[in-house]
C-alpha positions as CSV (number, residue, x, y, z in Angstrom):
1,M,46.7,-155.1,24.7
2,R,43.7,-157.2,23.1
3,L,43.9,-159.0,19.9
4,W,42.3,-155.7,17.8
5,E,45.4,-153.7,18.9
6,I,47.9,-156.5,18.3
7,A,46.6,-157.2,14.5
8,G,46.6,-153.4,14.1
9,W,50.3,-152.9,14.8
10,L,51.0,-156.1,13.0
11,L,49.1,-154.5,10.0
12,M,50.8,-150.9,10.5
13,I,54.4,-152.6,10.5
14,L,53.6,-154.6,7.4
15,G,52.2,-151.8,5.8
16,L,55.5,-149.7,6.0
17,F,57.6,-152.7,5.1
18,V,55.7,-152.7,1.9
19,F,56.5,-148.7,1.6
20,Y,60.0,-149.7,2.4
21,Q,59.8,-152.0,-0.5
22,C,58.2,-149.4,-2.8
23,F,61.1,-147.1,-1.9
24,A,63.9,-149.3,-2.4
25,L,62.3,-150.2,-5.9
26,L,62.2,-146.6,-6.8
27,V,65.6,-145.7,-5.9
28,S,67.5,-148.7,-7.0
29,D,69.8,-148.1,-10.0
30,Q,67.0,-149.4,-12.5
31,P,63.7,-147.8,-10.8
32,R,60.8,-149.9,-11.4
33,I,58.1,-147.6,-11.6
34,I,55.5,-149.8,-13.0
35,E,56.1,-152.4,-10.4
36,A,55.9,-149.8,-7.3
37,G,52.6,-148.5,-8.3
38,P,50.4,-151.3,-7.5
39,L,52.8,-152.0,-4.5
40,T,52.2,-148.7,-3.2
41,F,48.5,-149.0,-3.3
42,I,48.7,-152.5,-1.5
43,G,50.9,-150.6,1.0
44,A,48.2,-148.1,1.8
45,I,45.6,-150.4,2.2
46,V,47.2,-152.7,4.7
47,F,48.5,-149.6,6.6
48,R,45.0,-148.0,6.9
49,G,43.5,-151.0,7.9
50,G,46.2,-151.5,10.7
51,I,45.1,-148.1,12.0
52,H,41.5,-148.9,11.8
53,L,42.2,-151.9,13.7
54,L,43.9,-150.0,16.5
55,K,41.0,-147.2,16.6
56,V,38.5,-150.3,17.1
57,G,40.7,-151.5,19.9
58,A,40.9,-148.3,21.5
59,A,37.3,-147.5,21.4
60,A,36.4,-151.0,22.7
61,R,38.5,-150.3,25.8
62,L,37.1,-147.0,26.4
63,C,33.7,-149.2,26.5
64,R,34.8,-151.2,28.6
65,Q,36.4,-149.0,31.2
66,A,33.3,-146.7,31.0
67,L,30.9,-149.6,31.7
68,E,32.9,-150.6,34.9
69,P,31.9,-147.8,37.2
70,V,28.3,-148.1,36.2
71,R,28.4,-152.1,36.8
72,E,29.4,-151.3,40.3
73,T,27.1,-148.7,41.3
74,R,24.0,-150.3,39.6
75,A,21.2,-151.1,42.3
76,P,20.1,-154.9,42.3
77,R,17.4,-155.5,40.0
78,V,14.0,-156.6,41.4
79,V,11.7,-158.4,38.9
80,T,8.0,-158.0,40.0
81,R,5.0,-159.1,38.2
82,N,1.8,-157.5,38.1
83,P,-0.5,-159.5,36.3
84,V,-3.1,-157.9,33.9
85,P,-6.9,-158.7,35.5
86,E,-8.9,-160.9,33.1
87,R,-11.9,-159.2,31.8
88,D,-15.0,-161.2,30.6
89,V,-16.3,-160.2,27.3
90,R,-19.8,-161.0,28.6
91,T,-19.6,-158.2,31.0
92,Q,-18.2,-155.6,28.6
93,V,-21.1,-156.4,25.8
94,T,-23.9,-156.2,28.9
95,Q,-22.3,-152.8,30.2
96,K,-22.4,-150.8,26.7
97,T,-26.2,-152.0,25.9
């Protein structure tokens, strides 16, 4: 597990805890509907943020796994340099005329 996945799981658990707090506010002896509304919105944002971090972590892991076989089978790169021959401007002018 990487940092993205751990942070994602923590945010998801925190979002579920916020949803539980909203539920507790709504089913208490004196339901607090006004207080539960914004708290529900905050819980949804935190929960969705955790899901997004989990998706990013899974995508990063898949990209790393996909690059491993490519790195192993890649041929060594040979750097060659083909210098461009220098042209004399005077010879080009005399050839055109």
